DSSP file (Angstrom, degrees, kcal/mol; ACC not computed):
  #  RESIDUE AA STRUCTURE BP1 BP2  ACC     N-H-->O    O-->H-N    N-H-->O    O-->H-N    TCO  KAPPA ALPHA  PHI   PSI    X-CA   Y-CA   Z-CA
    1    1 A X     >        0   0    0      0, 0.0     4,-1.5     0, 0.0     3,-0.2   0.000 360.0 360.0 360.0 -41.2  218.3 -127.5  -72.8
    2    2 A X  H  >  +     0   0    0      1,-0.2     4,-2.1     2,-0.2     5,-0.2   0.855 360.0  57.6 -63.9 -33.9  215.1 -129.5  -73.0
    3    3 A X  H  > S+     0   0    0      1,-0.2     4,-2.5     2,-0.2    -1,-0.2   0.882 103.4  52.4 -65.2 -38.2  215.8 -131.0  -69.6
    4    4 A X  H  > S+     0   0    0      2,-0.2     4,-2.4     1,-0.2    -1,-0.2   0.895 108.7  50.4 -65.2 -38.9  215.9 -127.6  -68.0
    5    5 A X  H  X S+     0   0    0     -4,-1.5     4,-2.5     2,-0.2    -2,-0.2   0.918 110.9  48.9 -64.1 -42.8  212.5 -126.7  -69.5
    6    6 A X  H  X S+     0   0    0     -4,-2.1     4,-2.6     2,-0.2    -2,-0.2   0.911 111.2  50.3 -62.8 -42.5  211.0 -129.9  -68.2
    7    7 A X  H  X S+     0   0    0     -4,-2.5     4,-2.5     1,-0.2    -2,-0.2   0.918 111.4  47.9 -62.4 -43.2  212.5 -129.3  -64.7
    8    8 A X  H  X S+     0   0    0     -4,-2.4     4,-2.5     2,-0.2    -2,-0.2   0.919 112.6  48.4 -64.5 -43.8  211.0 -125.7  -64.7
    9    9 A X  H  X S+     0   0    0     -4,-2.5     4,-2.6     2,-0.2    -2,-0.2   0.915 112.1  49.1 -63.5 -43.1  207.6 -127.0  -65.8
   10   10 A X  H  X S+     0   0    0     -4,-2.6     4,-2.5     1,-0.2    -2,-0.2   0.919 112.5  47.8 -63.3 -43.3  207.6 -129.7  -63.2
   11   11 A X  H  X S+     0   0    0     -4,-2.5     4,-2.5     2,-0.2    -2,-0.2   0.892 111.5  50.5 -65.6 -39.1  208.6 -127.3  -60.4
   12   12 A X  H  X S+     0   0    0     -4,-2.5     4,-2.5     2,-0.2    -2,-0.2   0.925 112.0  46.9 -63.9 -43.9  205.9 -124.8  -61.5
   13   13 A X  H  X S+     0   0    0     -4,-2.6     4,-2.6     2,-0.2    -2,-0.2   0.920 112.9  49.4 -63.3 -43.2  203.2 -127.5  -61.5
   14   14 A X  H  X S+     0   0    0     -4,-2.5     4,-2.4     1,-0.2    -2,-0.2   0.901 111.3  50.2 -63.2 -40.1  204.4 -128.7  -58.1
   15   15 A X  H  X S+     0   0    0     -4,-2.5     4,-2.5     2,-0.2    -2,-0.2   0.915 111.2  47.6 -63.9 -43.8  204.3 -125.1  -56.8
   16   16 A X  H  X S+     0   0    0     -4,-2.5     4,-2.5     1,-0.2    -2,-0.2   0.918 113.0  48.5 -64.6 -43.4  200.8 -124.5  -58.1
   17   17 A X  H  X S+     0   0    0     -4,-2.6     4,-2.5     2,-0.2    -2,-0.2   0.899 111.4  50.5 -63.3 -40.1  199.6 -127.8  -56.6
   18   18 A X  H  X S+     0   0    0     -4,-2.4     4,-2.4     2,-0.2    -2,-0.2   0.928 111.7  46.8 -64.3 -45.1  201.3 -127.0  -53.3
   19   19 A X  H  X S+     0   0    0     -4,-2.5     4,-2.4     2,-0.2     5,-0.2   0.915 112.8  49.9 -63.7 -42.7  199.7 -123.5  -53.1
   20   20 A X  H  X S+     0   0    0     -4,-2.5     4,-2.2     1,-0.2    -1,-0.2   0.920 111.3  49.2 -60.6 -44.2  196.3 -124.9  -54.0
   21   21 A X  H  X S+     0   0    0     -4,-2.5     4,-2.3     1,-0.2    -2,-0.2   0.897 110.9  50.1 -62.5 -41.8  196.6 -127.6  -51.3
   22   22 A X  H  X S+     0   0    0     -4,-2.4     4,-2.3     2,-0.2    -2,-0.2   0.910 111.0  47.9 -65.9 -42.8  197.6 -125.0  -48.7
   23   23 A X  H  X S+     0   0    0     -4,-2.4     4,-2.3     2,-0.2    -1,-0.2   0.884 111.6  50.6 -67.0 -36.7  194.6 -122.7  -49.5
   24   24 A X  H  X S+     0   0    0     -4,-2.2     4,-2.2    -5,-0.2    -1,-0.2   0.917 111.4  48.4 -65.2 -41.9  192.2 -125.7  -49.4
   25   25 A X  H  X S+     0   0    0     -4,-2.3     4,-2.4     1,-0.2    -2,-0.2   0.881 110.1  52.5 -64.5 -38.1  193.6 -126.7  -46.1
   26   26 A X  H  X S+     0   0    0     -4,-2.3     4,-2.4     2,-0.2    -2,-0.2   0.908 108.4  50.2 -64.1 -42.1  193.3 -123.1  -44.8
   27   27 A X  H  X S+     0   0    0     -4,-2.3     4,-2.2     2,-0.2    -2,-0.2   0.908 110.9  49.5 -62.4 -41.6  189.6 -123.0  -45.9
   28   28 A X  H  X S+     0   0    0     -4,-2.2     4,-2.4     2,-0.2    -2,-0.2   0.918 110.9  49.5 -63.4 -42.7  189.0 -126.3  -44.1
   29   29 A X  H  X S+     0   0    0     -4,-2.4     4,-2.4     1,-0.2    -2,-0.2   0.896 110.5  50.4 -64.6 -39.6  190.7 -124.9  -40.9
   30   30 A X  H  X S+     0   0    0     -4,-2.4     4,-2.5     2,-0.2    -1,-0.2   0.896 110.5  50.0 -64.1 -39.5  188.6 -121.7  -41.1
   31   31 A X  H  X S+     0   0    0     -4,-2.2     4,-2.4     2,-0.2    -2,-0.2   0.910 110.9  48.5 -65.8 -42.3  185.4 -123.7  -41.4
   32   32 A X  H  X S+     0   0    0     -4,-2.4     4,-2.3     2,-0.2    -2,-0.2   0.920 112.5  49.0 -63.4 -43.1  186.3 -125.9  -38.5
   33   33 A X  H  X S+     0   0    0     -4,-2.4     4,-2.4     2,-0.2    -2,-0.2   0.904 110.6  50.7 -63.0 -41.4  187.1 -122.8  -36.4
   34   34 A X  H  X S+     0   0    0     -4,-2.5     4,-2.4     1,-0.2    -2,-0.2   0.917 110.8  48.7 -63.1 -43.2  183.8 -121.2  -37.4
   35   35 A X  H  X S+     0   0    0     -4,-2.4     4,-2.3     1,-0.2    -1,-0.2   0.886 110.9  50.7 -64.6 -38.5  181.9 -124.3  -36.4
   36   36 A X  H  X S+     0   0    0     -4,-2.3     4,-2.4     2,-0.2    -2,-0.2   0.914 110.5  49.1 -65.2 -42.0  183.6 -124.5  -33.1
   37   37 A X  H  X S+     0   0    0     -4,-2.4     4,-2.6     2,-0.2    -2,-0.2   0.906 111.2  49.5 -64.5 -41.2  182.8 -120.8  -32.4
   38   38 A X  H  X S+     0   0    0     -4,-2.4     4,-2.6     2,-0.2    -1,-0.2   0.907 111.2  49.6 -63.5 -40.7  179.2 -121.4  -33.3
   39   39 A X  H  X S+     0   0    0     -4,-2.3     4,-2.5     2,-0.2    -2,-0.2   0.902 111.5  48.9 -64.8 -40.5  179.0 -124.4  -31.0
   40   40 A X  H  X S+     0   0    0     -4,-2.4     4,-2.5     2,-0.2    -2,-0.2   0.906 112.2  48.3 -65.8 -40.9  180.6 -122.4  -28.1
   41   41 A X  H  X S+     0   0    0     -4,-2.6     4,-2.5     2,-0.2    -2,-0.2   0.923 112.8  48.4 -64.1 -43.3  178.2 -119.5  -28.7
   42   42 A X  H  X S+     0   0    0     -4,-2.6     4,-2.1     1,-0.2    -2,-0.2   0.914 112.7  48.1 -62.7 -42.7  175.3 -121.9  -28.7
   43   43 A X  H  X S+     0   0    0     -4,-2.5     4,-2.2     1,-0.2    -1,-0.2   0.898 111.3  50.7 -66.0 -39.8  176.5 -123.7  -25.6
   44   44 A X  H  X S+     0   0    0     -4,-2.5     4,-1.9     1,-0.2    -2,-0.2   0.893 111.0  48.0 -66.1 -39.2  177.0 -120.3  -23.8
   45   45 A X  H  X S+     0   0    0     -4,-2.5     4,-1.5     2,-0.2    -1,-0.2   0.872 110.7  51.9 -70.0 -34.6  173.5 -119.2  -24.7
   46   46 A X  H  X S+     0   0    0     -4,-2.1     4,-1.6    -5,-0.2    -2,-0.2   0.896 110.8  47.9 -66.3 -38.8  172.1 -122.5  -23.5
   47   47 A X  H  X S+     0   0    0     -4,-2.2     4,-0.9     1,-0.2    -2,-0.2   0.856 111.2  50.1 -70.4 -34.2  173.9 -122.1  -20.2
   48   48 A X  H  X S+     0   0    0     -4,-1.9     4,-0.5     1,-0.2    -1,-0.2   0.775 110.8  50.2 -75.8 -24.1  172.7 -118.5  -19.8
   49   49 A X  H  X S+     0   0    0     -4,-1.5     4,-1.3     1,-0.1     3,-0.4   0.841  99.0  66.7 -80.0 -34.5  169.1 -119.5  -20.5
   50   50 A X  H  X S+     0   0    0     -4,-1.6     4,-1.3     1,-0.2     3,-0.5   0.898  97.1  50.8 -57.9 -47.2  169.0 -122.4  -18.0
   51   51 A X  H  < S+     0   0    0     -4,-0.9    -1,-0.2     1,-0.2    -2,-0.1   0.847 107.2  55.9 -63.7 -30.2  169.4 -120.3  -14.8
   52   52 A X  H  < S+     0   0    0     -4,-0.5    -1,-0.2    -3,-0.4    -2,-0.2   0.845 108.1  47.6 -68.1 -32.6  166.5 -118.1  -15.9
   53   53 A X  H  < S+     0   0    0     -4,-1.3    -1,-0.2    -3,-0.5    -2,-0.2   0.725  92.3  94.4 -81.6 -21.3  164.1 -121.1  -16.2
   54   54 A X  S  < S-     0   0    0     -4,-1.3     2,-0.1    -3,-0.1     0, 0.0  -0.460  87.4-106.3 -72.3 141.8  165.1 -122.6  -12.8
   55   55 A X        -     0   0    0     -2,-0.1     2,-0.1     1,-0.1    -1,-0.1  -0.419  37.4-117.6 -66.9 142.1  162.7 -121.6  -10.0
   56   56 A X     >  -     0   0    0      1,-0.1     4,-1.2    -2,-0.1     5,-0.1  -0.412  12.6-123.2 -80.0 158.0  164.3 -119.1   -7.6
   57   57 A X  H  > S+     0   0    0      1,-0.2     4,-2.0     2,-0.2     5,-0.2   0.828 108.7  59.8 -70.6 -31.4  164.9 -120.0   -4.0
   58   58 A X  H  > S+     0   0    0      1,-0.2     4,-1.8     2,-0.2    -1,-0.2   0.876 103.2  50.9 -67.4 -35.9  162.8 -117.0   -2.8
   59   59 A X  H  > S+     0   0    0      1,-0.2     4,-0.7     2,-0.2    -1,-0.2   0.855 111.3  48.6 -69.7 -31.6  159.7 -118.3   -4.5
   60   60 A X  H  < S+     0   0    0     -4,-1.2     3,-0.3     1,-0.2    -2,-0.2   0.858 111.7  49.3 -73.9 -34.4  160.2 -121.7   -2.9
   61   61 A X  H  < S+     0   0    0     -4,-2.0    -2,-0.2     1,-0.2    -1,-0.2   0.824 108.9  52.4 -73.5 -31.1  160.7 -120.2    0.5
   62   62 A X  H  < S+     0   0    0     -4,-1.8     2,-0.5    -5,-0.2    -1,-0.2   0.641  84.5 100.5 -81.4 -14.7  157.6 -117.9    0.3
   63   63 A X  S  < S-     0   0    0     -4,-0.7     2,-0.2    -3,-0.3    -4,-0.0  -0.594  72.4-135.6 -73.7 119.9  155.2 -120.8   -0.6
   64   64 A X              0   0    0     -2,-0.5    -2,-0.1     1,-0.1    -1,-0.0  -0.555 360.0 360.0 -74.9 141.2  153.3 -121.9    2.5
   65   65 A X              0   0    0     -2,-0.2    -1,-0.1     0, 0.0    -2,-0.0   0.385 360.0 360.0-116.0 360.0  153.1 -125.7    2.9
């Protein structure tokens, strides 16, 4: 009888540790995904800003030399 109690306690502890490990891994994955999305947004905004700063071809053509 004592052995069954020990087995149940060990399985409960293992289950709790497994669930804790899974939730921690899920939080890490969410954080990595969030950082990737922020980096993609930042990169997209940088790419959309670059063409606005570049001189247009019409202004270069209209300049007399």
